[in-house]
Structure formats: C-alpha cells, structure tokens
VOGU-3710 file (C-alpha; in Angstrom, 3 decimals, decimal comma):
1> xxxxxxxxxx> 40,480/-48,622/26,998  38,352/-46,023/28,559  35,404/-44,909/26,947  33,170/-41,779/27,627  29,891/-42,481/29,633  26,667/-40,555/29,450  27,613/-38,934/32,382  30,616/-37,571/30,932  28,189/-35,653/28,380  26,003/-34,557/31,029
11> xxxxxxxxxx> 28,852/-32,659/32,895  30,454/-31,448/29,800  27,326/-29,965/28,629  26,560/-28,816/32,262  29,807/-26,854/32,587  28,798/-24,725/29,577  26,510/-22,716/31,774  28,513/-22,810/35,008  29,536/-19,618/36,647  32,685/-20,124/38,498
21> xxxxxxxxxx> 31,947/-17,324/40,997  29,212/-19,390/42,937  30,354/-20,916/45,976  30,535/-23,767/46,632  31,636/-24,540/42,974  30,517/-28,029/43,127  26,856/-26,669/43,729  27,184/-24,834/40,244  28,392/-27,707/38,564  25,837/-30,212/40,037
31> xxxxxxxxxx> 22,934/-27,531/39,498  23,802/-27,278/35,922  23,786/-31,245/35,324  20,664/-31,271/37,077  19,031/-28,777/34,661  19,717/-31,165/31,947  18,148/-34,210/32,940  16,895/-33,549/36,339  18,964/-36,265/37,521  22,062/-35,949/39,728
41> xxxxxxxxxx> 24,977/-38,309/39,069  26,689/-40,175/41,984  30,038/-38,941/43,272  31,629/-41,983/41,731  29,806/-41,392/38,256  30,815/-37,728/38,431  34,366/-38,476/39,457  34,806/-41,013/36,288  33,324/-38,486/34,078  35,414/-35,687/35,148
51> xxxxxxxxxx> 38,523/-37,744/35,316  37,812/-38,894/31,611  37,066/-35,323/30,343  40,143/-33,874/32,238  42,404/-36,407/30,573  40,906/-35,805/27,072  41,500/-32,020/27,634  37,707/-31,322/27,253  37,724/-29,462/30,535  40,310/-27,223/32,273
61> xxxxxxxxxx> 41,132/-26,653/35,843  42,351/-23,334/37,129  42,630/-23,509/40,931  38,981/-24,091/41,991  37,499/-23,351/38,923  36,761/-25,737/36,071  35,715/-24,776/32,735  35,346/-26,131/29,428  38,402/-26,176/27,076  38,465/-25,988/23,195
71> xxxxxxxxxx> 38,060/-29,581/22,677  35,008/-29,490/25,028  33,436/-26,541/23,102  34,210/-28,258/19,808  32,332/-31,361/20,920  29,471/-29,443/21,985  29,401/-27,300/18,875  29,522/-30,261/16,571  26,546/-31,935/18,672  24,649/-28,662/18,079
81> xxxxxxxxxx> 25,451/-28,503/14,038  24,304/-32,035/13,953  20,944/-30,959/15,631  20,177/-28,646/12,948  17,282/-27,218/15,149  16,445/-25,734/18,593  16,277/-29,007/20,713  15,726/-29,571/24,221  18,755/-29,922/26,524  18,011/-33,773/26,897
91> xxxxxxxxxx> 18,065/-34,393/22,882  21,447/-32,120/23,007  22,740/-34,224/25,655  22,232/-37,361/23,237  24,065/-35,700/20,425  26,964/-34,689/22,738  27,142/-38,202/24,025  27,443/-39,641/20,491  30,121/-37,214/19,585  32,014/-38,473/22,658
101> xxxxxxxxxx> 31,508/-42,016/22,045  33,749/-41,729/19,036  36,703/-41,133/21,285  38,847/-43,832/23,328  41,237/-42,935/25,716  44,311/-45,138/26,856  43,958/-43,629/30,122  42,461/-41,235/32,675  43,185/-38,923/35,489  42,890/-39,905/39,045
111> xxxxxxxxxx> 41,865/-36,536/40,544  39,648/-36,610/43,578  37,177/-34,116/42,698  35,207/-33,620/45,802  34,626/-35,616/49,095  31,537/-37,360/49,776  30,841/-34,767/52,291  31,367/-31,975/49,945  29,246/-33,595/47,074  26,646/-34,559/49,500
121> xxxxxxxxxx> 26,527/-30,761/50,832  26,190/-29,286/47,233  23,344/-31,879/46,612  21,393/-30,709/49,801  21,710/-26,851/48,642  20,435/-27,714/45,337  17,533/-29,788/46,929  16,808/-26,657/49,221  16,759/-24,499/46,138  14,405/-26,647/44,278
131> x> 11,584/-27,194/47,045
//
C-alpha cells in the first residue's frame, strides 16, 4: 500500500497557484511549493509525491502542463472548510495532509517528472529570484 506523504500535500497545495505559462514549468511548481513552507523537496521526494497524486487523479497532465484535477480541488476545499478561518499556508498544508492521509493507494504511477539537471536548474532560478 502507498500512502500520501507531507510533500504530496505541499505539491497539491502548491499546484493551486501555478501559472502554466511560466517557463520552465518546473520553476513555477517548485516556487509555489517553496512559498508554502520555505523548503524545497528533493527530486526523489517530489517525484514520489507527484506520482502518487497522479495515480490518485488529484492532478492532471496535459502536455507539459500540470494542474489540479477535481479530486485535488475537493481535497483542498475540504481542508479549507475544516479550517473555518483565514489561516497561514503552513497551517492549511497540515489540513490538506490530514485530508490526504485518509487515502491509501494500491499502486502509484512511475513517471519521470524531471531529470536531476532540470530540477536543479529550476532550484537555481528560484534561488536567484530570492537573493
């Protein structure tokens, strides 16, 4: 059985604010994840979270664009409704993770998200913008 990890919650919540027109697309996703926790997942952590979310159909891929699917939006909306107030992104992340924790998966996708070089380039670009 596969379970969602906290990075999956970070990626799911991060995708909510991603603009698919940004190049490279990985930068938008990583930057959005960074804004939530001020941490950047490793490529392995990100790939596991991404593949679990993809298998659960919480996210969708259309060409190079990655976006929330209805199930992903439902998870985020359920987390927001349980929070009942305006909360900080880190707190919302905890609610999203609690929602995801209730699901177990028999399998997960095995898609190569990005190469280590592509991921590192996006991280370097992010670091350059936050200097």
